[in-house]
Every structure is written in C-alpha cells, then in structure tokens.
C-alpha positions, 0 to 999 in steps of 0.5 A: 502500505499506509505512508508516513502522512497517513500514519501522522494524520492518524488514518491507519485505522480508517484505511484498514477499516475500508480494506476490511469492509471490502472483504479483504483480510489482513495477512500481515501488518507492521508499523515501522520506520523504513530505512533508505535501502528498503525504501529504495528496493520498494520503489526501485521501478522509479529509481531513474525518475526525477522524484525518486530521492524525494519519494525515498526521503518521504517514506523514510521520514517517519513510521509507515504501516506495511500491510499485506491483504488478501481475499478470503477463500470463498470471497469474490472468487477472484483469488489472491492474484486479483487482490491488487486490483481491488486494492488499487480501486479502493485507493483511487487515483494518485492525485487526490484531486482526481480520485473519485469520491469514496476512494481513500485518496478521494476522501482523505488525500490532500496532495499528490506527493503525499497521498496516504497509501501505496498499493502494488500495481500488478500481481508480480509487483505485489509479490516483489514488494511483499518480499521486500517488506515481509521477507519471512512471509511465506511465498504462498499466502494460502500456506 
C-alpha cells in the first residue's frame, strides 16, 4: 500500500514502477480513503502498541493506494507465497535513514512515522491484509 504521504507527494507512479520493474505484476489497485475501522483491522497486530492511534490517524487522513502484487508465472519461480519477501526487500527498512540506497524508503522516505509504503511481513499477513483491503478478490490470485 502506498500510504497517504506517498500519495500526497505524488509518488504512486514511481513506487508502482519500481514494483513492476522488479517483475511483479499488479493484481489489484484502488485509490481510496480508508475509514478507521478498516485501518484498525489492517494494523490489528499493532493494536496494543502506543503508536496505534497515531498510525490509524495517519493512514486515514487522506487517500492511500491499496495494491496487490504477485510474481507472474514463469517469473522468479518462487511463487506467490514468496512475493512478500521481494516487496519487503524493495521497500527497505522502516526508518528511511537506515534503509539502503535503491530501496523505496532509502531513496524517497523522509521520516519513520510517514514512510511511504506498507508491505506485508509474511504470506499469512498478506492473505489477511488482502482480505481486509480487497474482500472481493479471489483467495487464490492464480484464479
């Protein structure tokens, strides 16, 4: 997901370009304003952390670009269960000052709290988060 700061800064195209340049295919995309309930479900794993309320307020302040990407058949051969690893590598460390050059956050990020993108941290998280953001998308992306 391109978070509101990425949309506000006009970086959606650049971020999608980097994902596609890595060989990932866009399966679903929607620019939308997340409501508090959806944002809360998306970030449920952080519910008990002190920054949860600020995180929800941030991702609901203006539109975000929700995305689902996958590896095409015949691509890296790793399959969709490994796509999250490719995306996390492209995104870079949470803190843009610690993110490697060449990563989205390393090249474009300005702050830890507003770090442009969200990427699932496991195949299970990706499945859950896709169901939150795209409930009508088939469970199997190969369908």
